[in-house]
C-alpha positions in Angstrom: 128.1 136.7 115.1 125.4 134.7 113.4 123.5 131.9 114.9 125.4 129.4 112.3 128.5 130.9 113.2 128.0 130.2 116.9 126.9 126.8 116.1 129.7 126.1 113.9 132.2 127.4 116.4 131.1 125.4 119.3 131.0 122.2 116.8 134.6 122.9 115.7 135.7 123.4 119.7 134.1 120.3 120.5 135.4 118.4 117.8 139.1 119.3 117.5 139.8 120.8 121.1 137.7 118.6 123.3 135.4 115.5 123.7 132.3 115.7 121.4 130.6 113.1 123.8 130.5 115.7 126.3 128.1 117.6 124.2 124.3 117.2 123.5 122.5 118.7 120.6 118.7 119.2 120.9 116.9 119.4 117.4 113.7 119.5 115.9 112.5 116.3 114.3 109.1 117.2 112.9 106.8 118.0 116.3 109.5 116.2 118.4 112.8 117.4 120.0 115.5 114.9 119.7 118.7 114.8 122.2 122.0 113.2 120.5 125.8 113.4 121.5 127.6 115.7 119.1 129.3 112.8 117.4 126.3 111.0 116.7 124.2 114.2 115.7 127.3 114.7 112.9 127.0 111.1 111.9 123.2 111.2 111.7 122.8 114.5 109.8 125.4 113.5 107.4 127.6 116.8 108.2 124.2 118.8 108.1 122.9 117.4 104.6 119.8 115.7 106.3 119.5 117.9 109.1 120.3 121.6 108.5 121.8 123.8 111.1 118.2 125.7 111.2 116.6 123.0 113.1 119.2 122.7 116.3 117.4 124.1 119.0 120.0 123.9 121.9 123.6 122.7 122.4 124.7 121.8 125.9 128.3 120.5 127.2 127.5 118.7 130.4 124.6 120.8 132.0 125.6 124.3 130.6 123.6 125.7 127.7 126.0 126.8 125.1 123.5 127.9 122.4 119.7 128.0 122.8 117.5 129.4 119.9 115.6 132.2 120.8 111.7 132.0 120.3 110.0 135.2 118.6 
């Protein structure tokens, strides 16, 4: 499964089968890493229009890491 597919699956499960407030999305905002709840990220990114999926660095549910971008 592609990186985009993994992220989309996490977002779908969080939104429709779980509580999106339990999820934290960490993404690159220029030189900084910002942290938002999944609900806030979706609203702020305007459904990935203003913040593309490629800028997501990590997704956590509670303290468990569900996705982490690999550095090359």
